[in-house]
FILUM-723698 format. One record per residue (C-alpha): residue number from 0; residue in three letters; chain; y, x, z. Coordinates in Angstrom, 1 decimal. Layout:
N
[margu NUM,"ALA","A",[Y,X,Z]] ...
This chain:
112
[margu 0,"MET","A",[-31.4,6.5,14.8]] [margu 1,"PRO","A",[-28.6,4.7,16.7]] [margu 2,"ILE","A",[-25.0,5.7,15.8]] [margu 3,"LYS","A",[-22.4,5.9,18.5]] [margu 4,"GLN","A",[-19.4,3.8,17.6]] [margu 5,"LEU","A",[-16.5,6.1,17.0]] [margu 6,"PHE","A",[-13.8,3.4,16.9]] [margu 7,"ARG","A",[-13.1,1.0,19.7]] [margu 8,"PRO","A",[-10.0,-0.7,21.1]] [margu 9,"LEU","A",[-8.2,1.4,23.7]] [margu 10,"ALA","A",[-6.2,-1.1,25.6]] [margu 11,"ALA","A",[-6.2,-4.8,25.7]] [margu 12,"ASP","A",[-2.9,-6.0,24.1]] [margu 13,"GLY","A",[-3.6,-9.6,25.0]] [margu 14,"ASP","A",[-6.8,-9.5,23.0]] [margu 15,"GLN","A",[-5.3,-11.5,20.2]] [margu 16,"THR","A",[-7.7,-12.2,17.4]] [margu 17,"VAL","A",[-7.7,-13.8,13.9]] [margu 18,"LEU","A",[-10.5,-15.4,12.0]] [margu 19,"ILE","A",[-11.3,-13.9,8.6]] [margu 20,"GLU","A",[-14.2,-14.2,6.1]] [margu 21,"PHE","A",[-16.4,-11.1,5.7]] [margu 22,"ASN","A",[-19.0,-11.2,2.9]] [margu 23,"GLY","A",[-18.9,-15.0,3.0]] [margu 24,"GLN","A",[-19.3,-15.3,6.8]] [margu 25,"PRO","A",[-16.7,-16.1,9.4]] [margu 26,"LEU","A",[-15.7,-13.1,11.6]] [margu 27,"ARG","A",[-13.3,-13.0,14.5]] [margu 28,"VAL","A",[-11.5,-9.6,14.5]] [margu 29,"LYS","A",[-8.7,-8.0,16.4]] [margu 30,"SER","A",[-5.2,-8.8,15.1]] [margu 31,"ASN","A",[-2.1,-6.5,14.8]] [margu 32,"CYS","A",[-4.0,-3.7,13.1]] [margu 33,"THR","A",[-5.3,-2.8,9.6]] [margu 34,"VAL","A",[-8.3,-4.4,8.0]] [margu 35,"ALA","A",[-10.2,-1.1,8.4]] [margu 36,"ALA","A",[-9.4,-0.8,12.1]] [margu 37,"ALA","A",[-10.3,-4.5,12.7]] [margu 38,"LEU","A",[-13.6,-4.2,10.9]] [margu 39,"LEU","A",[-14.6,-1.0,12.6]] [margu 40,"ALA","A",[-13.7,-2.4,16.0]] [margu 41,"ALA","A",[-15.9,-5.4,15.1]] [margu 42,"GLY","A",[-18.9,-3.1,14.5]] [margu 43,"ILE","A",[-18.8,-3.1,10.7]] [margu 44,"SER","A",[-19.7,0.3,9.4]] [margu 45,"ARG","A",[-20.5,-0.2,5.7]] [margu 46,"PHE","A",[-17.4,-0.8,3.6]] [margu 47,"ARG","A",[-18.6,0.1,0.1]] [margu 48,"SER","A",[-21.3,2.0,-1.8]] [margu 49,"THR","A",[-20.9,5.1,-4.0]] [margu 50,"PRO","A",[-21.1,4.5,-7.8]] [margu 51,"VAL","A",[-23.6,7.3,-8.4]] [margu 52,"SER","A",[-26.2,7.1,-5.6]] [margu 53,"GLY","A",[-25.3,3.8,-3.9]] [margu 54,"ALA","A",[-24.9,5.6,-0.6]] [margu 55,"PRO","A",[-23.0,3.6,2.1]] [margu 56,"ARG","A",[-19.4,4.6,2.8]] [margu 57,"ALA","A",[-16.9,3.8,5.5]] [margu 58,"PRO","A",[-13.3,4.8,6.3]] [margu 59,"TYR","A",[-12.7,8.5,6.8]] [margu 60,"CYS","A",[-9.0,9.4,6.9]] [margu 61,"MET","A",[-7.5,6.1,8.0]] [margu 62,"MET","A",[-4.2,7.0,6.3]] [margu 63,"GLY","A",[-4.8,6.2,2.6]] [margu 64,"VAL","A",[-5.8,9.6,1.3]] [margu 65,"CYS","A",[-9.6,9.5,0.8]] [margu 66,"PHE","A",[-10.3,6.0,-0.7]] [margu 67,"GLU","A",[-13.6,5.7,1.3]] [margu 68,"CYS","A",[-12.4,2.3,2.7]] [margu 69,"LEU","A",[-12.1,0.4,-0.6]] [margu 70,"MET","A",[-13.0,-3.3,-0.3]] [margu 71,"GLU","A",[-12.2,-6.5,-2.1]] [margu 72,"ILE","A",[-9.5,-8.4,-0.3]] [margu 73,"ASP","A",[-8.6,-11.9,-1.3]] [margu 74,"GLY","A",[-10.2,-11.4,-4.7]] [margu 75,"ILE","A",[-8.5,-8.1,-5.5]] [margu 76,"ALA","A",[-10.9,-5.2,-5.7]] [margu 77,"SER","A",[-10.3,-1.5,-4.7]] [margu 78,"ARG","A",[-7.9,-2.3,-1.9]] [margu 79,"GLN","A",[-7.5,0.5,0.7]] [margu 80,"THR","A",[-8.3,-1.4,3.9]] [margu 81,"CYS","A",[-6.7,1.3,6.0]] [margu 82,"LEU","A",[-3.3,0.4,4.5]] [margu 83,"VAL","A",[-3.6,-3.4,4.6]] [margu 84,"GLN","A",[-2.6,-5.4,7.7]] [margu 85,"VAL","A",[-5.3,-7.9,8.7]] [margu 86,"LYS","A",[-4.2,-11.6,8.5]] [margu 87,"ALA","A",[-5.9,-14.9,9.4]] [margu 88,"GLY","A",[-7.9,-16.4,6.6]] [margu 89,"MET","A",[-8.4,-13.2,4.6]] [margu 90,"LYS","A",[-11.5,-13.1,2.4]] [margu 91,"ILE","A",[-12.9,-9.6,2.5]] [margu 92,"ARG","A",[-16.0,-8.4,0.6]] [margu 93,"THR","A",[-17.9,-5.2,0.6]] [margu 94,"GLN","A",[-17.3,-3.3,-2.7]] [margu 95,"GLU","A",[-20.3,-2.1,-4.6]] [margu 96,"GLY","A",[-20.2,0.7,-7.2]] [margu 97,"ALA","A",[-17.3,2.2,-9.1]] [margu 98,"ARG","A",[-13.6,1.3,-8.5]] [margu 99,"GLU","A",[-12.1,-1.0,-11.0]] [margu 100,"TRP","A",[-9.6,0.5,-13.4]] [margu 101,"THR","A",[-6.9,-1.4,-15.3]] [margu 102,"ILE","A",[-6.4,-0.1,-18.9]] [margu 103,"VAL","A",[-2.8,0.0,-19.8]] [margu 104,"ASP","A",[-1.6,0.1,-23.4]] [margu 105,"LEU","A",[1.2,2.6,-23.1]] [margu 106,"GLU","A",[2.9,1.5,-26.3]] [margu 107,"THR","A",[3.3,-2.1,-25.2]] [margu 108,"ALA","A",[3.9,-1.3,-21.6]] [margu 109,"HIS","A",[6.7,1.1,-22.5]] [margu 110,"ASP","A",[8.4,-1.7,-24.6]] [margu 111,"ALA","A",[8.2,-4.2,-21.7]] 
């Protein structure tokens, strides 16, 4: 079943683009926007998978509330792509499974 693209550029603002790497492949995307907006405009619709069922997920709220747009950006996992400005040379990867959590030792963190 074909899916109608919900996100598309509205007005040409000089059609400036940047070259990024997406899942190991070069991809030219619209500049001057967030990573999420640039990828959606480029036709990318799968950003991550759910940890339980593996179902594909994509941006939902586009304002940092829902965490559906998590991807690995420049080697850092669980980045909210709707809050990160796209830049030339970024290396972006689809995130699979659960978010990564950093365990903090509160006793040593408090002393620091």
